[in-house]
N, C-alpha and C positions, 0 to 999 in steps of 0.2 A: 235305234237299239243300241245299248251299251253292249259291250263284249261281256260274255257270261260263260262261266264254267260250272258244270254239274257232274257230280260223282254218283253213279247208280250202282248198287249192290247185286241186282240181278236182272234178268229179262223183263220181268214185271214192271220193275221201277223204270226202266228203260222206255217201255211202252206207255207208262203213266207220264213221262215227260212229254211224249209226242201227243198224248191226249189232251194235256193242259195247254200245249201250244195250238192245237186245233181249236180250243174253246176260243182263245184269243183271237185266232185268225177268223173264226166264224163271226164274232162280235164286230170286226172291222170289214167284212167281206163287201158290204153295199157301198163302201167308199172307193173300192178299187175299180178303175176303169181298164187297167190292164192286168196281166197275171201276176200273182206273187209267185216268185220262183225260188224254191229252196234247192240248194246243191248240198248233197251230203258226200263226205270223204270219210275213209276209212277201210282198213284192210278187211279181206275176206272174214267173215263172222264178227264183226266188230260190233254189230247192233243196227246197222241201217235198216234192214228190213224190218226187224223188230219194232224199231222207233216208228217205222211208216204204219204198222199194224196198230199202234196206238193213237198215231194221228188220224187214221181212217176212223177208229172207234170214236174218237172225240168228234168227228165230223158226222157221226151216225150213219156211216156207210156200212151196209150189211154183207158185202161181198166179202169173201175170203182174200186177204191180201198175201200174194207170193211175189218174189222178185221176178220182173218181166225180162229176164236176160235173154230169152230167146225171142220173145214178141217184140222186145224193145220198148213200146208203148202201150201202156194199158189205161184206158179212159173208163171212168165211172162218174158220170154227170159232168160236173165242172171240175173233178179231181183227176189229174193225170199224174201217173207213176212211169217214170222213164228210167231205164238202165242203161248206162253208157260204157259197161264193161267190154263189150265186143264191137263198138262203133266209133266213128270218127265224127267231128262236128259237121261235116258235110253230109254224112248219112242223116243226121237229125233235121238238117235243113231240108233233105230231100223228101223227109218224111211229114213236112208241114210245120216245123217247131216255130217259124216266125208267126204264123197263123195262131197256133196255139196260145203263144205269149202276148199276142195282141188282144187278147179278150180276158174278162175278168175271171180267170180260172186259177186253180191251185195247181202248181207244177212242182213235183218233188222228183229230183233226179239223183239217182245212185251212181257213184262214181263220176260225180260232177266235174271233177278236175280234168277230166278227158275233154270236156267240151266248155271249158272256162271262157274261151274266147269269144263263144256266141251268147253267153248268158248275159242277161241284162246287169248293168252296173249296180243296181240297188238289190241285188239278189241276197237273200239270207243264206249264209253259210252254216253247216253244222258238221264238225268233225268228231268221229268216234275213234277212241283209243282203247285198246284192251289194257286193263291193269291187273288181270289175273284173277282166277276163282271167280268169275262171272261178273267182276266189277268193270264198269267203264267211265271213261272220262268223257263228257260230252261237251264240247266248246261250241259256242254260238258267236257269230259276229255278222255285220253286214257291211258290204262293200260301199 
């Protein structure tokens, strides 16, 4: 994947970016033997959870998506939503992270920079940056 930057004007557009990415992921899911890991970076309120809500919608997930800050890992079928705001890499490993990424799951991690050293080398990275007045810059790249 080539590096990409997208500017969204509001939360609805941020969700739409997630939804479009989910549709592309769903098309290629059958080819993956291991997890697709997406690491999200960005300050509080920058759009990470909003993006994941759109991603879940694009995957036809009906459950309400909220940040798993206190539960750390939320699993819905083959979709894992992880929040590293309060944890260290060792904590994730203790919760079975290696097992999760060894299967064809989609693993989306908020505050992923805190667990960078245990994420697979081919992870997709997405950084969110506030631009003011509801606008966000979303930058995507793959290691």
